[in-house]
Backbone as a ProteinNet text record, in pm:
[ID]
protein_1_A
[PRIMARY]
MESHSHDYHIDIPGTTVFDGRMAMKGYALNKMCYDFNRAENREAFKADPEGWMEKYGLRDAQRQAIRDNDILAMIEEGGNIYYLAKLAGIFKLSVQDVGGLQTGRTTEEFKQFLASQA
[TERTIARY]
30597.8	30515.3	30579.9	30591.2	30654	30553.3	30598.9	30513.7	30528.6	30416.8	30418.6	30368.3	30438.4	30396.4	30300	30193.5	30097.5	30107.1	30225.6	30249	30288.6	30192.3	30217.9	30132.6	30169.5	30092.7	30065.5	29940.9	29902.1	29926.5	29996.2	30022.7	29938.4	29838.7	29754.2	29778	29848	29882	29760.4	29778.1	29672.3	29564.9	29582.9	29481.7	29543.6	29474	29513.9	29435.2	29504.5	29440.3	29418.6	29295.2	29264.9	29288.7	29404.5	29442.4	29464.9	29519.3	29542.5	29631.8	29735	29827.2	29753.4	29670.5	29595.9	29487	29429.7	29329.3	29391.1	29512.9	29581.9	29613.8	29662.7	29699	29578	29463.3	29344	29247	29287.2	29192.8	29122.7	29197.7	29137.8	29045.5	29088	29006.7	28876.1	28884.5	28765.1	28673.1	28730.5	28650	28572.4	28640.3	28573.4	28458.6	28486.6	28383.7	28267	28295.7	28187.8	28091.9	28146.9	28063.8	27976.6	28002.8	27917.9	27785.8	27764.7	27634.3	27527.2	27568.9	27476	27478	27360.8	27348.6	27412.1	27396.8	27454.2	27606.6	27667.7	27813.9	27855.4	27777	27806.9	27798.4	27697.4	27680.9	27795	27836.2	27946.6	28076	28098.3	28217.1	28214.2	28099.4	28088.5	28113.4	28071.8	28089.9	28235.1	28309.2	28447	28529.4	28561.9	28635.6	28771.6	28841.6	28974.6	28963.4	28868.5	28847.6	28806.4	28723.1	28675.8	28792.7	28879.5	28995.4	29091.5	29106	29190.8	29133.9	29004.2	28936.1	28967.3	28976.8	29000.6	29148.5	29233.9	29377.7	29425	29364.9	29406.7	29549.4	29620.2	29756.3	29750.3	29862.7	29868.2	29822.8	29868.6	29832	29682.2	29623.2	29478.6	29403.3	29450.3	29386.1	29393.9	29509.3	29524.7	29433.9	29421.7	29333	29189.1	29148.8	29013.7	28999.4	29098.1	29093.4	29080.2	29146.8	29146.4	29025.8	28938.9	28826	28874.9	28989.4	29054.7	29030.4	28922.4	28883.4	28991.6	29056.2	29160.9	29278.1	29314.7	29422.1	29377.8	29250.9	29200.6	29211.5	29182.6	29195.9	29342.3	29432.1	29575.5	29621.8	29550.3	29583.1	29511.5	29456.8	29395.1	29245.2	29185	29039.8	28972.1	28872.1	28792.4	28672.4	28647	28542.9	28406.4	28380.5	28250.4	28232.9	28341.3	28335.1	28344.3	28427.2	28445.6	28319.3	28227	28104.6	28029.2	28027.3	27959.2	28030.9	28163.6	28241	28223.7	28223.6	28202.1	28067.5	27967.1	27835.4	27839.4	27921.8	27937.5	27993.5	28082	28140.9	28050.5	27928.6	27830	27875.2	27949.7	27991.3	27911.8	27862.8	27792.5	27893.5	27847.8	27933.8	27975.6	27886.3	27921.5	28029.3	28023.9	28130.2	28264.5	28266	28390.2	28436.5	28343.4	28379.6	28443.8	28391.3	28451.5	28592.6	28611.5	28745.4	28842.8	28797.6	28884	28922.4	28836	28861	28904.1	28919.5	28962.3	28853.2	28728.7	28614.7	28536.3	28457	28361	28251.4	28169.3	28058.8	27968	27935.9	27848.1	27912.2	28040.8	28110.9	28110	28127.1	28126.4	27987.5	27882.9	27746.6	27721.1	27768.3	27751.8	27829.5	27950.8	28030.7	27956.3	27900.2	27827	27708	27635.1	27518.3	27558.6	27675.4	27720.8	27764.4	27788.7	27832	27715.3	27594.9	27476.7	27434.4
-4723.6	-4605.6	-4490	-4377.3	-4259.1	-4184.2	-4141.3	-4066.3	-3917.1	-3848.3	-3703.2	-3633.5	-3531.7	-3454.1	-3345.4	-3331.5	-3224.7	-3117.8	-3103.8	-3004.9	-2873.1	-2787.2	-2658.2	-2553.1	-2431.1	-2320.9	-2220.6	-2185.2	-2087.5	-1948.9	-1865.9	-1729.8	-1633.3	-1577.8	-1476.3	-1348.3	-1251.8	-1129.7	-1067.5	-1034.5	-970.3	-1064.8	-1195.4	-1292.6	-1398.8	-1433	-1545.2	-1666	-1763.9	-1883.8	-1982.2	-2028.8	-2126.3	-2264.9	-2319.9	-2453	-2542.7	-2660	-2753.3	-2696.8	-2624.9	-2564.4	-2463.8	-2381.1	-2281.1	-2346.8	-2456.1	-2527.6	-2579.8	-2631	-2679.4	-2562.4	-2452.2	-2334.6	-2279.5	-2280.5	-2218.9	-2313.6	-2439.8	-2539.3	-2493.8	-2450.1	-2411.7	-2291.2	-2193.3	-2074.2	-2112.4	-2196.9	-2237.2	-2324.2	-2408.3	-2490.9	-2400.4	-2299.1	-2206.2	-2135.7	-2086.8	-2014.2	-2104.8	-2230.8	-2325.2	-2335.5	-2336.4	-2348	-2225	-2115.6	-1996.9	-2015.8	-2130.8	-2160.8	-2167.2	-2188.1	-2192.6	-2057	-1999.2	-1865.4	-1858.8	-1964.7	-1961	-1953.3	-2008.9	-1998.9	-1857.4	-1794.3	-1654.8	-1566.1	-1589	-1509.3	-1535.8	-1662.1	-1696.7	-1630	-1626.4	-1559.3	-1410.8	-1346.1	-1202.8	-1173.7	-1264.6	-1245.6	-1265.5	-1352.7	-1383.3	-1425.7	-1331	-1368.7	-1432.1	-1381.2	-1436.2	-1581.8	-1609.5	-1746.2	-1838.9	-1785.3	-1864.5	-1897.1	-1799.4	-1823.6	-1922.7	-1914.3	-2008.6	-2150.4	-2162.2	-2292.3	-2364.4	-2289.5	-2349.9	-2355	-2299.5	-2307.7	-2223.9	-2106.6	-2020.4	-1971.2	-1955.4	-1902.5	-1751.9	-1696	-1553.8	-1462.6	-1489.2	-1403.2	-1410.9	-1528.5	-1542.2	-1464.1	-1473.5	-1400	-1249.7	-1203	-1059.5	-1012.6	-1092.4	-1057	-1044	-1133.2	-1125.7	-1003.4	-978.1	-858.3	-731.1	-731.2	-613.9	-611.3	-713.5	-726.2	-720.5	-782.1	-774.5	-903.1	-902.4	-1021.1	-1060.1	-962.7	-995.5	-1066.9	-1023.3	-1092	-1232.1	-1248.9	-1383.2	-1474.3	-1421.2	-1500	-1537.1	-1442.9	-1471	-1574.5	-1585.4	-1682.8	-1816.2	-1837.2	-1965.5	-1969.2	-1855.7	-1851.8	-1870.1	-1954.9	-1976.8	-1883.5	-1810.3	-1707.8	-1765	-1890.4	-1949.1	-1966.6	-1996.4	-2007	-1868.7	-1782.6	-1648.8	-1563.6	-1599.9	-1521.3	-1509.1	-1615.1	-1608.9	-1514.1	-1518.9	-1428	-1284.2	-1264.8	-1130.7	-1076.5	-1163.7	-1122.2	-1073.9	-1138.2	-1094.2	-952	-921.1	-787.7	-690.7	-736.8	-656.3	-625.5	-719.2	-705.9	-803.8	-758	-846.5	-910	-1007.7	-1069.8	-965.3	-870.2	-763.3	-672.4	-647.4	-569.1	-639	-769.1	-846.5	-848.7	-863.7	-860.5	-728.2	-620	-489.1	-482.4	-534.3	-535.9	-614.7	-730.1	-816.2	-754.2	-670.3	-613.9	-467.9	-412.5	-273.6	-174.8	-216.3	-129.4	-100.9	3.6	22.7	-81.3	-96.9	-192.3	-154	-26.5	18.8	-4.2	25.4	0.6	-148.3	-232.8	-376.9	-423.4	-371.3	-406.1	-364.1	-244.8	-197.6	-285.3	-325.8	-415.7	-547.7	-604.1	-731	-714.4	-604.2	-579.2	-564.5	-508.3	-488.6	-619.9	-722.1	-851.6	-943.9	-903.1	-988.2	-991.6
24669.2	24652.2	24729.5	24666.4	24726.5	24813.1	24929.2	25020.6	24992.2	24988.3	24966.4	25091.5	25131	25246.8	25201.8	25276.9	25249.2	25356.6	25413.1	25517.7	25450.8	25431.4	25368.5	25436.5	25414.9	25471.7	25360.8	25344.7	25243.7	25300.8	25226.1	25271	25188.8	25252.7	25189.1	25267.7	25209.3	25283.4	25350.9	25478.5	25555	25606.1	25584.5	25622.5	25712.9	25818.8	25902.2	25854.4	25799.7	25746.4	25861.4	25876.1	25979.8	25922.4	25955.5	25908.3	26029.4	26007.8	26116.4	26225.1	26185.5	26283	26370.6	26308.1	26383.7	26469.7	26421.5	26500.6	26630.2	26620.5	26740.5	26833.5	26775.1	26854.2	26929	26865.4	26922.4	26989.6	27009.6	27061.4	27189.6	27290.3	27418.6	27401.6	27322.9	27297.8	27228.5	27127.8	27053.7	27139.2	27223.7	27314.5	27410.6	27465.5	27554.9	27482.3	27361.9	27286.1	27248.9	27217.6	27187.2	27305.5	27424.6	27543.8	27566.9	27495.2	27504.7	27430.5	27371.2	27313.1	27422.2	27544.5	27658.5	27728.8	27745.9	27806	27944	28023.8	28158.6	28155.1	28051.4	28038	27998.1	27912.6	27876.7	27999.6	28081.5	28204	28302.1	28314.2	28403.8	28357.4	28226.4	28173.1	28206.1	28184	28212.9	28360.5	28448	28592	28635.1	28565.4	28605.1	28484.2	28395.3	28274.2	28304.2	28404.3	28434.9	28480.4	28567.1	28613.9	28500.8	28412.1	28298.5	28205.2	28179	28091.8	28156.7	28287.4	28360.6	28349.9	28364.8	28358.1	28227.3	28119.5	27988.4	27950.2	28034.2	28008.3	27890.5	27872.5	27762.5	27782.7	27671.9	27674.1	27702.5	27746.6	27782.3	27668.8	27547.3	27433.8	27405.1	27422.8	27403.6	27510.5	27634.1	27743.6	27720.2	27675.1	27651.6	27539	27435.2	27324.5	27374.2	27464	27520.5	27609.2	27692.7	27779	27695	27579.4	27491	27396.9	27405	27311.5	27166.8	27140.6	27010	26931	26853.6	26777.5	26677.1	26613.2	26516.2	26583.5	26703.4	26777	26816.4	26848.7	26881.3	26760	26642.9	26520.2	26499.4	26521.2	26508.9	26610.6	26721.5	26825.7	26806.5	26687.9	26656.1	26670.5	26698.2	26711	26576.6	26574.3	26454.6	26461.7	26356.8	26358.5	26394.7	26358.8	26391.2	26541.4	26612.2	26757.6	26822.2	26763.4	26819.9	26811	26723.3	26707.5	26839.8	26919.9	27049.7	27144.8	27143.3	27228.7	27180.7	27050.2	26994.8	27040.8	27049.3	27096.5	27240.5	27322.3	27461.1	27463.7	27366.8	27356.5	27281.8	27247	27173.5	27030.8	26970.4	26831.4	26745.8	26632.2	26539.8	26444.7	26369.3	26268.7	26164.9	26133.9	26040	26098.4	26229.7	26294.7	26276.3	26300.1	26287.4	26142.1	26048.5	25906.2	25869.2	25922	25898.5	25954.1	26076.4	26135.9	26049.1	26000.2	25920.8	25787.2	25734.6	25602	25605.2	25725	25735.8	25699.7	25715.7	25685.4	25813.3	25809.4	25917	25898.3	25999.7	25987.9	25873	25861.5	25753.4	25616	25603.3	25476.6	25442.5	25543.9	25520.7	25475.5	25537.8	25497	25352.7	25315.7	25178	25080.9	25122.7	25040.5	25017.5	25123.2	25109	25016.6	25031.1	24946.4	24799.1	24775.8	24637	24571.6	24652	24599.1	24563.6	24601.6	24579.4	24436
[MASK]
++++++++++++++++++++++++++++++++++++++++++++++++++++++++++++++++++++++++++++++++++++++++++++++++++++++++++++++++++++++

């Protein structure tokens, strides 16, 4: 029986595809964000973001993306939007704000786009 490799990467221009490679790249970032499901962890992060990032072993590029409040860079660094939503909330960004960033729209334009798709 012949073995087939399923090691491929989908290239969608302008889109960061969250696949196995990106899951591995973003594991520490996503683990940290998952822990933001608890309010006390969100508060601890706000009190000491550098210490919190150190605790989870984030890579330099991930730390810089967080310092810059740059959700798109976090996605490029392996962040999964479902986990990043909690971190975005700490930055006072809604899921619609992030959707606008991802699509090059303002939040209001993104909301109108979503409404037009219904």
